[in-house]
PyMOL Python script that loads the backbone (N, CA, C, O; Angstrom):
from pymol import cmd

cmd.read_pdbstr("""\
ATOM      1  N   MET A   1     -14.234  -0.700  -0.504  1.00  0.00           N
ATOM      2  CA  MET A   1     -12.893  -0.158  -0.419  1.00  0.00           C
ATOM      3  C   MET A   1     -12.678   0.375   0.990  1.00  0.00           C
ATOM      4  O   MET A   1     -13.551   1.021   1.570  1.00  0.00           O
ATOM      5  N   LYS A   2     -11.507   0.091   1.519  1.00  0.00           N
ATOM      6  CA  LYS A   2     -11.117   0.615   2.828  1.00  0.00           C
ATOM      7  C   LYS A   2      -9.890   1.489   2.649  1.00  0.00           C
ATOM      8  O   LYS A   2      -9.057   1.247   1.775  1.00  0.00           O
ATOM      9  N   THR A   3      -9.793   2.506   3.489  1.00  0.00           N
ATOM     10  CA  THR A   3      -8.722   3.483   3.374  1.00  0.00           C
ATOM     11  C   THR A   3      -7.972   3.606   4.695  1.00  0.00           C
ATOM     12  O   THR A   3      -8.579   3.681   5.764  1.00  0.00           O
ATOM     13  N   TYR A   4      -6.636   3.625   4.606  1.00  0.00           N
ATOM     14  CA  TYR A   4      -5.776   3.774   5.778  1.00  0.00           C
ATOM     15  C   TYR A   4      -4.632   4.712   5.462  1.00  0.00           C
ATOM     16  O   TYR A   4      -4.236   4.856   4.306  1.00  0.00           O
ATOM     17  N   GLU A   5      -4.108   5.343   6.481  1.00  0.00           N
ATOM     18  CA  GLU A   5      -2.933   6.191   6.344  1.00  0.00           C
ATOM     19  C   GLU A   5      -1.719   5.387   6.789  1.00  0.00           C
ATOM     20  O   GLU A   5      -1.731   4.771   7.855  1.00  0.00           O
ATOM     21  N   ILE A   6      -0.673   5.396   5.970  1.00  0.00           N
ATOM     22  CA  ILE A   6       0.539   4.638   6.295  1.00  0.00           C
ATOM     23  C   ILE A   6       1.775   5.516   6.118  1.00  0.00           C
ATOM     24  O   ILE A   6       1.730   6.562   5.471  1.00  0.00           O
ATOM     25  N   TYR A   7       2.865   5.066   6.704  1.00  0.00           N
ATOM     26  CA  TYR A   7       4.163   5.730   6.580  1.00  0.00           C
ATOM     27  C   TYR A   7       5.178   4.708   6.070  1.00  0.00           C
ATOM     28  O   TYR A   7       5.271   3.601   6.601  1.00  0.00           O
ATOM     29  N   LEU A   8       5.922   5.074   5.062  1.00  0.00           N
ATOM     30  CA  LEU A   8       7.023   4.262   4.562  1.00  0.00           C
ATOM     31  C   LEU A   8       8.272   5.120   4.696  1.00  0.00           C
ATOM     32  O   LEU A   8       8.526   6.002   3.876  1.00  0.00           O
ATOM     33  N   LYS A   9       9.044   4.851   5.737  1.00  0.00           N
ATOM     34  CA  LYS A   9      10.137   5.756   6.096  1.00  0.00           C
ATOM     35  C   LYS A   9      11.487   5.378   5.519  1.00  0.00           C
ATOM     36  O   LYS A   9      12.411   6.191   5.527  1.00  0.00           O
ATOM     37  N   SER A  10      11.619   4.153   5.015  1.00  0.00           N
ATOM     38  CA  SER A  10      12.931   3.738   4.509  1.00  0.00           C
ATOM     39  C   SER A  10      12.772   2.864   3.279  1.00  0.00           C
ATOM     40  O   SER A  10      11.668   2.432   2.946  1.00  0.00           O
ATOM     41  N   ILE A  11      13.872   2.612   2.617  1.00  0.00           N
ATOM     42  CA  ILE A  11      13.873   1.737   1.440  1.00  0.00           C
ATOM     43  C   ILE A  11      13.428   0.331   1.836  1.00  0.00           C
ATOM     44  O   ILE A  11      12.704  -0.330   1.091  1.00  0.00           O
ATOM     45  N   VAL A  12      13.858  -0.117   2.998  1.00  0.00           N
ATOM     46  CA  VAL A  12      13.470  -1.450   3.490  1.00  0.00           C
ATOM     47  C   VAL A  12      11.964  -1.510   3.716  1.00  0.00           C
ATOM     48  O   VAL A  12      11.333  -2.517   3.392  1.00  0.00           O
ATOM     49  N   ASP A  13      11.373  -0.440   4.271  1.00  0.00           N
ATOM     50  CA  ASP A  13       9.921  -0.383   4.469  1.00  0.00           C
ATOM     51  C   ASP A  13       9.191  -0.530   3.140  1.00  0.00           C
ATOM     52  O   ASP A  13       8.216  -1.276   3.044  1.00  0.00           O
ATOM     53  N   VAL A  14       9.656   0.177   2.119  1.00  0.00           N
ATOM     54  CA  VAL A  14       9.025   0.118   0.794  1.00  0.00           C
ATOM     55  C   VAL A  14       9.149  -1.288   0.218  1.00  0.00           C
ATOM     56  O   VAL A  14       8.178  -1.832  -0.307  1.00  0.00           O
ATOM     57  N   LYS A  15      10.331  -1.873   0.312  1.00  0.00           N
ATOM     58  CA  LYS A  15      10.554  -3.226  -0.212  1.00  0.00           C
ATOM     59  C   LYS A  15       9.637  -4.236   0.473  1.00  0.00           C
ATOM     60  O   LYS A  15       9.005  -5.051  -0.200  1.00  0.00           O
ATOM     61  N   ASN A  16       9.558  -4.194   1.796  1.00  0.00           N
ATOM     62  CA  ASN A  16       8.692  -5.115   2.539  1.00  0.00           C
ATOM     63  C   ASN A  16       7.218  -4.881   2.205  1.00  0.00           C
ATOM     64  O   ASN A  16       6.447  -5.833   2.083  1.00  0.00           O
ATOM     65  N   PHE A  17       6.834  -3.624   2.059  1.00  0.00           N
ATOM     66  CA  PHE A  17       5.453  -3.289   1.724  1.00  0.00           C
ATOM     67  C   PHE A  17       5.082  -3.864   0.352  1.00  0.00           C
ATOM     68  O   PHE A  17       4.027  -4.482   0.207  1.00  0.00           O
ATOM     69  N   VAL A  18       5.933  -3.666  -0.642  1.00  0.00           N
ATOM     70  CA  VAL A  18       5.659  -4.172  -1.995  1.00  0.00           C
ATOM     71  C   VAL A  18       5.625  -5.704  -1.998  1.00  0.00           C
ATOM     72  O   VAL A  18       4.760  -6.298  -2.641  1.00  0.00           O
ATOM     73  N   ASN A  19       6.542  -6.336  -1.299  1.00  0.00           N
ATOM     74  CA  ASN A  19       6.538  -7.807  -1.223  1.00  0.00           C
ATOM     75  C   ASN A  19       5.239  -8.316  -0.605  1.00  0.00           C
ATOM     76  O   ASN A  19       4.698  -9.330  -1.046  1.00  0.00           O
ATOM     77  N   THR A  20       4.745  -7.629   0.396  1.00  0.00           N
ATOM     78  CA  THR A  20       3.495  -8.037   1.049  1.00  0.00           C
ATOM     79  C   THR A  20       2.298  -7.815   0.137  1.00  0.00           C
ATOM     80  O   THR A  20       1.453  -8.702   0.011  1.00  0.00           O
ATOM     81  N   THR A  21       2.207  -6.663  -0.497  1.00  0.00           N
ATOM     82  CA  THR A  21       1.037  -6.376  -1.345  1.00  0.00           C
ATOM     83  C   THR A  21       0.982  -7.294  -2.554  1.00  0.00           C
ATOM     84  O   THR A  21      -0.106  -7.600  -3.041  1.00  0.00           O
ATOM     85  N   ASN A  22       2.116  -7.734  -3.045  1.00  0.00           N
ATOM     86  CA  ASN A  22       2.126  -8.609  -4.221  1.00  0.00           C
ATOM     87  C   ASN A  22       1.610 -10.016  -3.929  1.00  0.00           C
ATOM     88  O   ASN A  22       1.383 -10.790  -4.859  1.00  0.00           O
ATOM     89  N   ARG A  23       1.426 -10.353  -2.681  1.00  0.00           N
ATOM     90  CA  ARG A  23       0.875 -11.666  -2.319  1.00  0.00           C
ATOM     91  C   ARG A  23      -0.637 -11.739  -2.526  1.00  0.00           C
ATOM     92  O   ARG A  23      -1.214 -12.824  -2.467  1.00  0.00           O
ATOM     93  N   PHE A  24      -1.282 -10.599  -2.766  1.00  0.00           N
ATOM     94  CA  PHE A  24      -2.738 -10.539  -2.841  1.00  0.00           C
ATOM     95  C   PHE A  24      -3.199 -10.204  -4.260  1.00  0.00           C
ATOM     96  O   PHE A  24      -2.537  -9.464  -4.987  1.00  0.00           O
ATOM     97  N   ASP A  25      -4.353 -10.767  -4.638  1.00  0.00           N
ATOM     98  CA  ASP A  25      -4.871 -10.588  -5.994  1.00  0.00           C
ATOM     99  C   ASP A  25      -5.662  -9.297  -6.187  1.00  0.00           C
ATOM    100  O   ASP A  25      -5.808  -8.835  -7.319  1.00  0.00           O
ATOM    101  N   PHE A  26      -6.165  -8.716  -5.132  1.00  0.00           N
ATOM    102  CA  PHE A  26      -6.983  -7.506  -5.282  1.00  0.00           C
ATOM    103  C   PHE A  26      -6.098  -6.270  -5.413  1.00  0.00           C
ATOM    104  O   PHE A  26      -4.911  -6.297  -5.088  1.00  0.00           O
ATOM    105  N   ASP A  27      -6.709  -5.181  -5.899  1.00  0.00           N
ATOM    106  CA  ASP A  27      -5.969  -3.939  -6.132  1.00  0.00           C
ATOM    107  C   ASP A  27      -5.740  -3.175  -4.831  1.00  0.00           C
ATOM    108  O   ASP A  27      -6.595  -3.133  -3.946  1.00  0.00           O
ATOM    109  N   ILE A  28      -4.564  -2.579  -4.750  1.00  0.00           N
ATOM    110  CA  ILE A  28      -4.195  -1.714  -3.635  1.00  0.00           C
ATOM    111  C   ILE A  28      -3.513  -0.493  -4.237  1.00  0.00           C
ATOM    112  O   ILE A  28      -2.567  -0.629  -5.013  1.00  0.00           O
ATOM    113  N   ASP A  29      -3.983   0.684  -3.887  1.00  0.00           N
ATOM    114  CA  ASP A  29      -3.415   1.921  -4.407  1.00  0.00           C
ATOM    115  C   ASP A  29      -2.838   2.748  -3.275  1.00  0.00           C
ATOM    116  O   ASP A  29      -3.278   2.648  -2.130  1.00  0.00           O
ATOM    117  N   LEU A  30      -1.842   3.571  -3.606  1.00  0.00           N
ATOM    118  CA  LEU A  30      -1.301   4.544  -2.668  1.00  0.00           C
ATOM    119  C   LEU A  30      -1.516   5.930  -3.251  1.00  0.00           C
ATOM    120  O   LEU A  30      -1.298   6.163  -4.439  1.00  0.00           O
ATOM    121  N   GLU A  31      -1.945   6.836  -2.398  1.00  0.00           N
ATOM    122  CA  GLU A  31      -2.226   8.206  -2.819  1.00  0.00           C
ATOM    123  C   GLU A  31      -1.368   9.171  -2.009  1.00  0.00           C
ATOM    124  O   GLU A  31      -1.224   9.040  -0.793  1.00  0.00           O
ATOM    125  N   SER A  32      -0.807  10.137  -2.714  1.00  0.00           N
ATOM    126  CA  SER A  32      -0.043  11.205  -2.082  1.00  0.00           C
ATOM    127  C   SER A  32      -0.408  12.486  -2.809  1.00  0.00           C
ATOM    128  O   SER A  32      -0.003  12.705  -3.951  1.00  0.00           O
ATOM    129  N   GLY A  33      -1.179  13.331  -2.133  1.00  0.00           N
ATOM    130  CA  GLY A  33      -1.659  14.540  -2.787  1.00  0.00           C
ATOM    131  C   GLY A  33      -2.562  14.191  -3.950  1.00  0.00           C
ATOM    132  O   GLY A  33      -3.570  13.507  -3.771  1.00  0.00           O
ATOM    133  N   ARG A  34      -2.213  14.653  -5.142  1.00  0.00           N
ATOM    134  CA  ARG A  34      -3.053  14.363  -6.313  1.00  0.00           C
ATOM    135  C   ARG A  34      -2.562  13.156  -7.102  1.00  0.00           C
ATOM    136  O   ARG A  34      -3.120  12.844  -8.153  1.00  0.00           O
ATOM    137  N   TYR A  35      -1.529  12.469  -6.616  1.00  0.00           N
ATOM    138  CA  TYR A  35      -0.960  11.329  -7.320  1.00  0.00           C
ATOM    139  C   TYR A  35      -1.428  10.015  -6.697  1.00  0.00           C
ATOM    140  O   TYR A  35      -1.466   9.872  -5.475  1.00  0.00           O
ATOM    141  N   VAL A  36      -1.782   9.061  -7.557  1.00  0.00           N
ATOM    142  CA  VAL A  36      -2.191   7.730  -7.125  1.00  0.00           C
ATOM    143  C   VAL A  36      -1.372   6.720  -7.912  1.00  0.00           C
ATOM    144  O   VAL A  36      -1.291   6.799  -9.138  1.00  0.00           O
ATOM    145  N   VAL A  37      -0.760   5.764  -7.203  1.00  0.00           N
ATOM    146  CA  VAL A  37       0.042   4.727  -7.860  1.00  0.00           C
ATOM    147  C   VAL A  37      -0.385   3.352  -7.351  1.00  0.00           C
ATOM    148  O   VAL A  37      -1.006   3.223  -6.296  1.00  0.00           O
ATOM    149  N   ASP A  38      -0.039   2.349  -8.117  1.00  0.00           N
ATOM    150  CA  ASP A  38      -0.276   0.962  -7.742  1.00  0.00           C
ATOM    151  C   ASP A  38       0.669   0.616  -6.586  1.00  0.00           C
ATOM    152  O   ASP A  38       1.881   0.798  -6.696  1.00  0.00           O
ATOM    153  N   ALA A  39       0.117   0.123  -5.491  1.00  0.00           N
ATOM    154  CA  ALA A  39       0.929  -0.199  -4.310  1.00  0.00           C
ATOM    155  C   ALA A  39       1.821  -1.413  -4.536  1.00  0.00           C
ATOM    156  O   ALA A  39       2.669  -1.717  -3.697  1.00  0.00           O
ATOM    157  N   LYS A  40       1.645  -2.108  -5.649  1.00  0.00           N
ATOM    158  CA  LYS A  40       2.477  -3.269  -5.959  1.00  0.00           C
ATOM    159  C   LYS A  40       3.668  -2.883  -6.828  1.00  0.00           C
ATOM    160  O   LYS A  40       4.456  -3.744  -7.221  1.00  0.00           O
ATOM    161  N   SER A  41       3.801  -1.600  -7.128  1.00  0.00           N
ATOM    162  CA  SER A  41       4.874  -1.107  -7.986  1.00  0.00           C
ATOM    163  C   SER A  41       5.909  -0.347  -7.159  1.00  0.00           C
ATOM    164  O   SER A  41       5.629   0.737  -6.646  1.00  0.00           O
ATOM    165  N   ILE A  42       7.096  -0.917  -7.036  1.00  0.00           N
ATOM    166  CA  ILE A  42       8.135  -0.260  -6.248  1.00  0.00           C
ATOM    167  C   ILE A  42       8.543   1.064  -6.895  1.00  0.00           C
ATOM    168  O   ILE A  42       8.815   2.039  -6.193  1.00  0.00           O
ATOM    169  N   MET A  43       8.588   1.102  -8.220  1.00  0.00           N
ATOM    170  CA  MET A  43       8.948   2.351  -8.919  1.00  0.00           C
ATOM    171  C   MET A  43       7.863   3.407  -8.719  1.00  0.00           C
ATOM    172  O   MET A  43       8.167   4.588  -8.551  1.00  0.00           O
ATOM    173  N   GLY A  44       6.604   2.984  -8.737  1.00  0.00           N
ATOM    174  CA  GLY A  44       5.509   3.921  -8.504  1.00  0.00           C
ATOM    175  C   GLY A  44       5.580   4.529  -7.120  1.00  0.00           C
ATOM    176  O   GLY A  44       5.368   5.730  -6.953  1.00  0.00           O
ATOM    177  N   ILE A  45       5.875   3.711  -6.131  1.00  0.00           N
ATOM    178  CA  ILE A  45       5.957   4.201  -4.753  1.00  0.00           C
ATOM    179  C   ILE A  45       7.104   5.191  -4.598  1.00  0.00           C
ATOM    180  O   ILE A  45       6.959   6.208  -3.919  1.00  0.00           O
ATOM    181  N   PHE A  46       8.244   4.902  -5.225  1.00  0.00           N
ATOM    182  CA  PHE A  46       9.378   5.821  -5.115  1.00  0.00           C
ATOM    183  C   PHE A  46       9.146   7.137  -5.856  1.00  0.00           C
ATOM    184  O   PHE A  46       9.907   8.087  -5.676  1.00  0.00           O
ATOM    185  N   SER A  47       8.104   7.204  -6.688  1.00  0.00           N
ATOM    186  CA  SER A  47       7.781   8.473  -7.351  1.00  0.00           C
ATOM    187  C   SER A  47       6.961   9.392  -6.443  1.00  0.00           C
ATOM    188  O   SER A  47       6.733  10.553  -6.781  1.00  0.00           O
ATOM    189  N   LEU A  48       6.520   8.879  -5.295  1.00  0.00           N
ATOM    190  CA  LEU A  48       5.718   9.665  -4.359  1.00  0.00           C
ATOM    191  C   LEU A  48       6.613  10.366  -3.335  1.00  0.00           C
ATOM    192  O   LEU A  48       7.785  10.024  -3.171  1.00  0.00           O
ATOM    193  N   ASP A  49       6.043  11.335  -2.665  1.00  0.00           N
ATOM    194  CA  ASP A  49       6.746  12.044  -1.583  1.00  0.00           C
ATOM    195  C   ASP A  49       6.624  11.201  -0.315  1.00  0.00           C
ATOM    196  O   ASP A  49       5.582  11.211   0.341  1.00  0.00           O
ATOM    197  N   LEU A  50       7.677  10.477   0.029  1.00  0.00           N
ATOM    198  CA  LEU A  50       7.642   9.565   1.175  1.00  0.00           C
ATOM    199  C   LEU A  50       7.901  10.260   2.501  1.00  0.00           C
ATOM    200  O   LEU A  50       7.906   9.613   3.548  1.00  0.00           O
ATOM    201  N   SER A  51       8.115  11.570   2.469  1.00  0.00           N
ATOM    202  CA  SER A  51       8.314  12.296   3.723  1.00  0.00           C
ATOM    203  C   SER A  51       6.978  12.594   4.409  1.00  0.00           C
ATOM    204  O   SER A  51       6.954  13.033   5.559  1.00  0.00           O
ATOM    205  N   LYS A  52       5.879  12.357   3.709  1.00  0.00           N
ATOM    206  CA  LYS A  52       4.532  12.599   4.242  1.00  0.00           C
ATOM    207  C   LYS A  52       3.787  11.273   4.316  1.00  0.00           C
ATOM    208  O   LYS A  52       4.162  10.311   3.646  1.00  0.00           O
ATOM    209  N   PRO A  53       2.731  11.217   5.130  1.00  0.00           N
ATOM    210  CA  PRO A  53       1.942   9.980   5.171  1.00  0.00           C
ATOM    211  C   PRO A  53       1.270   9.728   3.827  1.00  0.00           C
ATOM    212  O   PRO A  53       0.923  10.663   3.105  1.00  0.00           O
ATOM    213  N   LEU A  54       1.092   8.450   3.505  1.00  0.00           N
ATOM    214  CA  LEU A  54       0.421   8.039   2.277  1.00  0.00           C
ATOM    215  C   LEU A  54      -0.940   7.473   2.629  1.00  0.00           C
ATOM    216  O   LEU A  54      -1.126   6.903   3.704  1.00  0.00           O
ATOM    217  N   THR A  55      -1.880   7.628   1.732  1.00  0.00           N
ATOM    218  CA  THR A  55      -3.201   7.045   1.917  1.00  0.00           C
ATOM    219  C   THR A  55      -3.273   5.756   1.113  1.00  0.00           C
ATOM    220  O   THR A  55      -3.074   5.767  -0.102  1.00  0.00           O
ATOM    221  N   MET A  56      -3.556   4.647   1.785  1.00  0.00           N
ATOM    222  CA  MET A  56      -3.661   3.347   1.133  1.00  0.00           C
ATOM    223  C   MET A  56      -5.130   3.016   0.918  1.00  0.00           C
ATOM    224  O   MET A  56      -5.923   3.035   1.859  1.00  0.00           O
ATOM    225  N   HIS A  57      -5.490   2.711  -0.334  1.00  0.00           N
ATOM    226  CA  HIS A  57      -6.856   2.315  -0.685  1.00  0.00           C
ATOM    227  C   HIS A  57      -6.831   0.828  -1.039  1.00  0.00           C
ATOM    228  O   HIS A  57      -6.179   0.419  -2.000  1.00  0.00           O
ATOM    229  N   VAL A  58      -7.540   0.034  -0.257  1.00  0.00           N
ATOM    230  CA  VAL A  58      -7.589  -1.415  -0.465  1.00  0.00           C
ATOM    231  C   VAL A  58      -8.921  -1.765  -1.103  1.00  0.00           C
ATOM    232  O   VAL A  58      -9.980  -1.477  -0.546  1.00  0.00           O
ATOM    233  N   HIS A  59      -8.865  -2.390  -2.279  1.00  0.00           N
ATOM    234  CA  HIS A  59     -10.060  -2.723  -3.040  1.00  0.00           C
ATOM    235  C   HIS A  59     -10.405  -4.212  -2.901  1.00  0.00           C
ATOM    236  O   HIS A  59     -10.651  -4.888  -3.900  1.00  0.00           O
ATOM    237  N   ALA A  60     -10.423  -4.711  -1.687  1.00  0.00           N
ATOM    238  CA  ALA A  60     -10.756  -6.114  -1.436  1.00  0.00           C
ATOM    239  C   ALA A  60     -12.270  -6.235  -1.312  1.00  0.00           C
ATOM    240  O   ALA A  60     -12.909  -5.478  -0.582  1.00  0.00           O
ATOM    241  N   GLU A  61     -12.829  -7.195  -2.035  1.00  0.00           N
ATOM    242  CA  GLU A  61     -14.274  -7.386  -1.999  1.00  0.00           C
ATOM    243  C   GLU A  61     -14.706  -8.327  -0.876  1.00  0.00           C
ATOM    244  O   GLU A  61     -15.835  -8.247  -0.391  1.00  0.00           O
ATOM    245  N   VAL A  62     -13.820  -9.203  -0.475  1.00  0.00           N
ATOM    246  CA  VAL A  62     -14.128 -10.175   0.577  1.00  0.00           C
ATOM    247  C   VAL A  62     -13.447  -9.707   1.864  1.00  0.00           C
ATOM    248  O   VAL A  62     -12.229  -9.527   1.880  1.00  0.00           O
ATOM    249  N   PRO A  63     -14.212  -9.507   2.946  1.00  0.00           N
ATOM    250  CA  PRO A  63     -13.616  -9.011   4.196  1.00  0.00           C
ATOM    251  C   PRO A  63     -12.468  -9.853   4.725  1.00  0.00           C
ATOM    252  O   PRO A  63     -11.536  -9.312   5.321  1.00  0.00           O
ATOM    253  N   SER A  64     -12.512 -11.161   4.521  1.00  0.00           N
ATOM    254  CA  SER A  64     -11.430 -12.007   5.025  1.00  0.00           C
ATOM    255  C   SER A  64     -10.105 -11.716   4.312  1.00  0.00           C
ATOM    256  O   SER A  64      -9.037 -11.835   4.913  1.00  0.00           O
ATOM    257  N   GLU A  65     -10.176 -11.331   3.018  1.00  0.00           N
ATOM    258  CA  GLU A  65      -8.953 -10.960   2.299  1.00  0.00           C
ATOM    259  C   GLU A  65      -8.343  -9.710   2.911  1.00  0.00           C
ATOM    260  O   GLU A  65      -7.129  -9.626   3.093  1.00  0.00           O
ATOM    261  N   PHE A  66      -9.185  -8.751   3.223  1.00  0.00           N
ATOM    262  CA  PHE A  66      -8.718  -7.510   3.830  1.00  0.00           C
ATOM    263  C   PHE A  66      -8.093  -7.791   5.193  1.00  0.00           C
ATOM    264  O   PHE A  66      -7.036  -7.250   5.519  1.00  0.00           O
ATOM    265  N   ASP A  67      -8.745  -8.633   5.985  1.00  0.00           N
ATOM    266  CA  ASP A  67      -8.225  -8.974   7.306  1.00  0.00           C
ATOM    267  C   ASP A  67      -6.856  -9.645   7.202  1.00  0.00           C
ATOM    268  O   ASP A  67      -5.968  -9.372   8.008  1.00  0.00           O
ATOM    269  N   GLU A  68      -6.686 -10.519   6.215  1.00  0.00           N
ATOM    270  CA  GLU A  68      -5.408 -11.191   6.024  1.00  0.00           C
ATOM    271  C   GLU A  68      -4.314 -10.190   5.642  1.00  0.00           C
ATOM    272  O   GLU A  68      -3.183 -10.310   6.112  1.00  0.00           O
ATOM    273  N   LEU A  69      -4.631  -9.218   4.806  1.00  0.00           N
ATOM    274  CA  LEU A  69      -3.660  -8.190   4.445  1.00  0.00           C
ATOM    275  C   LEU A  69      -3.232  -7.399   5.680  1.00  0.00           C
ATOM    276  O   LEU A  69      -2.043  -7.142   5.870  1.00  0.00           O
ATOM    277  N   MET A  70      -4.171  -7.022   6.501  1.00  0.00           N
ATOM    278  CA  MET A  70      -3.842  -6.230   7.690  1.00  0.00           C
ATOM    279  C   MET A  70      -3.001  -7.044   8.674  1.00  0.00           C
ATOM    280  O   MET A  70      -2.150  -6.478   9.359  1.00  0.00           O
ATOM    281  N   LYS A  71      -3.219  -8.358   8.760  1.00  0.00           N
ATOM    282  CA  LYS A  71      -2.382  -9.214   9.616  1.00  0.00           C
ATOM    283  C   LYS A  71      -0.934  -9.206   9.128  1.00  0.00           C
ATOM    284  O   LYS A  71       0.000  -9.202   9.930  1.00  0.00           O
ATOM    285  N   GLN A  72      -0.760  -9.203   7.806  1.00  0.00           N
ATOM    286  CA  GLN A  72       0.588  -9.217   7.232  1.00  0.00           C
ATOM    287  C   GLN A  72       1.355  -7.933   7.555  1.00  0.00           C
ATOM    288  O   GLN A  72       2.578  -7.958   7.692  1.00  0.00           O
ATOM    289  N   PHE A  73       0.646  -6.823   7.676  1.00  0.00           N
ATOM    290  CA  PHE A  73       1.298  -5.545   7.956  1.00  0.00           C
ATOM    291  C   PHE A  73       1.645  -5.360   9.419  1.00  0.00           C
ATOM    292  O   PHE A  73       2.455  -4.491   9.742  1.00  0.00           O
ATOM    293  N   LYS A  74       1.071  -6.138  10.312  1.00  0.00           N
ATOM    294  CA  LYS A  74       1.340  -5.960  11.746  1.00  0.00           C
ATOM    295  C   LYS A  74       2.549  -6.681  12.203  1.00  0.00           C
ATOM    296  O   LYS A  74       2.895  -6.620  13.383  1.00  0.00           O
TER     297      LYS A  74
END
""", "prot")
cmd.dss("prot")
cmd.show_as("cartoon", "prot")
cmd.util.cbc("prot")
cmd.orient("prot")
């Protein structure tokens, strides 16, 4: 598992983020304080406090899958 801090500042950011994460088969979670939601769930993400940075946990077992996800976010 790899962990990164991300910012989703607008509705468009959330929409693009969810569209990108749904392209991958492995699990991706977002954490905000004591709450953890599925990063592929737009409703779950909107239940978090988006005014603060979110912690993204990527559960990719194959390093190349993780690298491909990070390319999509850049």
